[in-house]
C-alpha positions in Angstrom: -24.4 3.7 16.8 -20.6 3.4 17.5 -17.9 3.8 15.0 -14.8 1.6 15.3 -11.4 1.9 13.5 -9.2 -1.1 13.0 -5.6 -1.3 11.9 -4.9 -4.4 9.6 -2.1 -6.3 8.0 -2.6 -8.8 5.2 -0.6 -10.9 2.7 -2.2 -10.0 -0.5 -0.8 -13.1 -2.3 -3.7 -15.1 -1.1 -6.5 -12.7 -2.1 -8.1 -11.0 -5.1 -7.6 -7.5 -3.7 -9.3 -5.5 -1.0 -12.7 -4.9 -2.5 -15.5 -7.6 -2.0 -16.2 -9.6 -5.1 -18.8 -12.4 -5.7 -17.3 -15.9 -5.2 -13.7 -14.6 -4.9 -11.6 -14.4 -1.7 -11.0 -10.7 -0.8 -9.9 -9.0 2.2 -13.1 -6.9 2.5 -15.1 -10.1 2.0 -13.4 -12.0 4.8 -13.1 -9.2 7.2 -16.8 -8.2 7.0 -17.9 -11.8 7.4 -15.8 -12.2 10.6 -16.9 -8.7 12.0 -20.6 -9.5 11.3 -20.5 -12.7 13.3 -18.8 -10.9 16.3 -21.3 -8.1 15.9 -24.2 -10.5 15.3 -25.3 -8.1 12.6 -24.2 -7.2 9.0 -21.1 -4.9 9.1 -19.9 -2.9 6.1 -16.3 -1.4 6.1 -14.7 1.5 4.5 -10.9 1.3 4.1 -8.1 4.0 3.6 -7.1 2.6 0.3 -8.3 -0.3 -1.9 -5.4 -2.5 -2.6 -5.1 -4.7 -5.9 -4.7 -8.3 -6.0 -1.4 -9.6 -4.8 -0.6 -6.3 -2.9 0.1 -6.4 0.8 -0.5 -4.1 3.7 1.2 -3.7 7.1 -1.0 -0.7 8.2 -4.3 -0.7 6.5 -6.9 1.3 8.3 -10.7 0.7 8.1 -13.8 1.8 10.0 -17.3 0.5 10.4 -20.5 1.5 12.3 -22.2 -0.9 14.8 -25.3 -0.6 17.0 -24.2 -3.7 19.2 -21.5 -2.8 21.7 -18.5 -5.2 22.0 -15.2 -4.8 24.1 -12.4 -3.7 21.8 -10.7 -7.0 22.6 -13.4 -8.8 20.9 -13.0 -6.7 17.6 -9.3 -7.8 17.7 -9.0 -11.2 19.1 -12.5 -12.5 18.4 -12.3 -11.3 14.7 -8.9 -12.9 14.3 -10.1 -16.3 15.2 -12.6 -16.0 12.3 -10.1 -14.7 9.7 -7.8 -16.7 7.4 -4.1 -16.6 8.4 -3.4 -14.1 5.7 -5.3 -11.3 7.5 -4.9 -9.9 11.0 -6.5 -7.1 13.0 -3.7 -5.3 14.9 -5.7 -2.9 16.9 -9.1 -1.5 17.4 -10.3 2.0 18.7 -13.6 3.8 19.1 -13.5 7.0 17.0 -15.9 9.9 16.6 -18.4 9.8 13.8 -16.3 12.6 12.1 -13.7 10.0 11.4 -13.6 8.3 8.0 -10.9 5.8 7.1 -10.7 7.1 3.6 -11.7 10.8 3.6 -9.9 11.7 7.0 -6.6 10.4 5.7 -4.0 13.2 5.0 -1.3 10.9 3.6 -0.5 7.3 2.4 2.7 5.6 2.4 3.7 2.8 0.2 7.0 0.7 0.0 8.1 -1.3 -3.0 10.7 -4.1 -2.5 12.8 -5.5 -5.3 15.0 -8.6 -4.8 18.0 -7.6 -7.2 19.9 -10.8 -7.9 20.7 -12.9 -10.9 18.8 -15.9 -9.5 15.1 -15.6 -8.9 14.3 -16.3 -5.2 12.5 -19.2 -3.7 11.9 -17.6 -0.3 9.7 -14.4 -0.2 9.0 -14.9 -4.0 5.4 -13.7 -3.5 6.5 -10.9 -1.2 9.1 -9.0 -3.4 9.5 -8.1 -7.0 12.5 -9.6 -8.8 15.0 -8.2 -11.4 18.1 -10.0 -12.5 19.7 -6.8 -13.9 22.1 -4.8 -11.6 20.0 -1.7 -10.6 21.6 1.5 -9.6 19.5 2.9 -6.6 21.4 6.3 -6.8 20.2 6.8 -10.4 16.6 5.8 -9.4 16.6 8.2 -6.6 17.8 11.0 -8.7 15.2 10.3 -11.4 12.3 10.0 -8.9 12.7 13.4 -7.6 11.2 14.8 -10.7 8.0 13.4 -9.4 8.0 15.0 -6.1 5.4 17.8 -5.6 2.0 18.4 -7.3 1.7 17.0 -10.8 -0.6 15.5 -13.4 0.4 11.8 -13.3 -1.6 10.7 -16.2 1.4 8.9 -17.5 1.2 6.5 -14.5 -2.6 6.1 -14.2 -4.2 2.9 -15.1 -6.9 2.9 -17.8 -9.5 1.7 -15.4 -8.7 4.3 -12.8 -11.9 5.9 -11.6 -10.4 9.1 -9.9 -11.9 12.3 -11.1 -8.5 13.9 -11.6 -5.0 12.7 -12.4 -3.4 15.3 -10.1 -1.7 14.1 -6.9 1.0 15.5 -4.6 4.0 13.3 -3.7 5.6 14.4 -0.5 8.8 12.4 -0.6 10.4 9.4 -2.6 13.4 7.7 -1.1 15.1 4.7 -2.8 17.8 2.7 -1.1 19.8 -0.5 -1.6 19.8 -2.9 1.4 22.2 -5.7 0.3 20.3 -7.5 -2.6 17.2 -5.5 -2.0 16.3 -2.2 -3.6 13.5 -0.5 -1.6 11.3 2.3 -3.0 9.5 4.4 -0.3 6.8 6.9 -1.5 4.5 9.3 0.6 1.6 11.2 -1.1 -1.7 12.6 -0.2 -3.2 9.7 -2.3 -2.2 7.6 -5.3 -3.9 6.8 -8.5 -4.7 3.2 -9.5 -1.5 1.3 -10.4 0.3 4.6 -10.0 3.1 3.2 -7.7 3.6 0.1 -9.8 3.8 2.0 -13.0 6.3 4.4 -11.6 8.4 1.5 -10.4 8.4 0.1 -13.9 10.0 3.2 -15.1 12.5 3.4 -12.2 13.7 -0.3 -12.9 14.5 0.7 -16.6 16.5 3.7 -15.3 18.3 1.6 -12.6 19.3 -0.8 -15.3 20.7 1.9 -17.6 18.1 1.3 -20.3 16.7 4.8 -19.7 18.4 8.0 -18.6 17.4 9.7 -15.4 15.9 12.6 -17.4 13.3 10.2 -18.9 11.4 10.2 -15.6 10.7 13.9 -16.2 9.8 13.5 -19.9 7.5 10.7 -19.2 5.7 12.7 -16.4 5.3 15.7 -18.8 4.0 13.5 -21.6 0.8 12.8 -19.7 0.5 9.6 -21.7 0.3 6.2 -20.1 1.8 4.6 -23.1 5.1 6.3 -22.4 5.6 4.7 -19.0 6.0 1.1 -20.1 5.4 -2.1 -18.0 3.5 -2.2 -14.7 5.6 -3.7 -12.0 4.5 -6.8 -10.1 2.0 -6.5 -7.2 4.1 -8.8 -5.1 6.7 -6.1 -4.1 4.1 -3.5 -3.1 3.1 -2.8 0.6 0.8 -0.2 2.1 2.8 0.7 5.3 1.3 3.8 6.7 -1.9 5.9 6.6 -1.6 9.3 8.1 -4.4 11.1 9.9 -4.8 14.3 11.9 -3.2 13.9 15.5 -6.4 14.6 17.2 -7.8 11.1 16.3 -4.9 9.7 18.3 -4.9 6.4 16.3 -2.3 3.7 17.3 0.9 3.8 15.3 2.0 0.6 13.6 5.7 0.2 12.9 6.7 0.9 9.3 7.0 -2.5 7.6 7.4 -5.0 6.1 9.2 -6.5 9.0 11.9 -8.2 7.0 13.5 -4.8 6.2 14.1 -4.2 9.9 17.5 -4.4 11.6 18.5 -4.3 15.2 18.4 -0.4 14.8 14.9 -0.4 13.6 13.5 0.7 10.3 16.1 1.3 7.7 14.1 4.1 6.0 12.8 7.5 7.3 
């Protein structure tokens, strides 16, 4: 039995999230069907983080076990020929059986992109959130620092979240304006269901001036989901990095999404 890790990118707009669902197009469903054809046996995958409907990924990581040997090139190019255009395998690597895409991960990084302009966009309308109000990225940055560290994030947890604990550790949050885009970059050990989108909902209210920067701290301390307000759209959310111990030596994907890049490379750390 060989364990293979894959790196994926996908356009979440076309799918009902990661997790396989009967009669619905999902990332896992399409991927496992394609891999099973290449392997000539049934394949089950484990991912680093299950993304919701509409959420994108530039660096999702999965693993699966297979008794039938195939060249790594087949796991990449062969699988891609069987996948819909909204999903691509970026790399494949044989890994030890101690590796687990979910439980070996030491950190996850998401980026949320807001198109901040009076006119709703036509291009990338399914790949960025939109807010017509002028958002102050500096106020949003100051407010978000109240969330850095280990906290009980019950105020930002979806009612259907299955995690055993609401405690998470956020390592860093950086918020910058790039022209008409406001980009929110978060790194944590792991995130609760809808946690990033619920936090973005609060940050947008702070950026527009409807809430004070101190409100971010008060909402966190309330440990009450009703205090956090509206969940932001899934279209602006990207899983851009999953971190693992260096001993696994997994390929590194560029921090995306690609349309945030300049000639100097990534605009964020």
